[in-house]
Phi, psi and omega in degrees: 000142177290127180306313184227088183303322178295326177293324175298318178303305184297320178296313181294321182289339182252002180292119179239021184236325190282157172288160177304317178303320176287320175302317182293320183300313175297321176296320186290318184298316183292325178296317179295345179262358183271156170285154184306323179302338183262357188296315181299309179301325181287326178292320180289332175293321177293324180288319183286332175278345180221064188300337189253355180272101187300320178309317176299318177296320177288318175299317182298311181299314186290321186290319182291334183267010179256155172264000177220088184294334178299301178296329177293311184295316177298322180290323176298312182298321180295325176298311181299318177300331184274348189291320195300317186292319182297316184295314185296326179288316179293324185279327182297339178285344185249347185279139181278187185285332175229131185239153167249125184241155189229136184065198180247136177201115183299331177288321180292319180296316181294321184291319184290317176304314179301317181287344185064030181272168170266158185221142172245121181255132170300149174293335176057052170284149357281149179120314180071035184293341182294336170293322179288322179300313177298323180292320175297315181302315179301321182297327181258024173085017182259134173285103188238149167212168187251137176233155174279305189259077182290327180301319180303329187288340187289349175271000181268130181304325183302331184284107199264342189196146164261130188231125176227167179263211178192142170272328181200150175232113184233185185303328181265354179152195179256132172263117180208181183303138177313136182109351185288319181296320177299314175297319179292324180292320179288322173306318172303309184306319186259016182054042179257135183295147181228113183241143173251125185264123187206123168303160176298332182290351176266355174280127182214138192277007176234157175267120182281163172302149182228056184288149175305139017268029174258166170204164177257133179244128182302144184299328187288354178273350183261137175295318177192161171253126187260128182235173174302333180269355177142185176272129183253125165288164177305325179292317177302314181297326178304314176300305194292329187295327185287356175273003181224078180285154179278146171310133184317315181308312187286325177298324178287327177296320180290327176302318182297327184264006179268000000 
């Protein structure tokens, strides 16, 4: 049991460094330790703190819609934890020898390492997550380096694909770190494949807010979204997101902020 579940909720809501799977794991653990009467306020705290993180919206929607919030929260966390390996395996079959990656994503790290590819990391300002990305890639045996002007490299034949993660995948596109759209547009201009790696937990039937340092990139700029279930075309993604509506309480909250 979480010693102080509300502390866990607040820490998950304010975490700006950990990946989605880690944040969801801690949030789910804290939710499961709360009494039923506290669940709604805890979910709202998580969503207000992480408005662009779809897995927390999915966790909140499923928990609010369940008669057993403890089992539901724990089951969701287990599913999210299992996504990365499946995505990495599916992505590795598509990745070329040299990829351009943007921002920080543990799923992208796993995929590039599984593929045995080399990586060029964008600096990813503001925040400079590219340095941490390159360091982590190097630690798992990937030949990686950081560059300032990633867009110029897309005209170089050796760069075989742009690979990014995702905080959310909705009807209008992929929410990820600012700079993703420019890279995707340049990839399209140079006929370079552009992949977003996103677990099923990041698919949502509503478009979440994308405040800086995030932005939304239109779905049609991606070659595909690679999930643990396989590679989905933009049209397939458009159909799949509708299978995951937000709980009415959360949909109402989103509506108030739009």
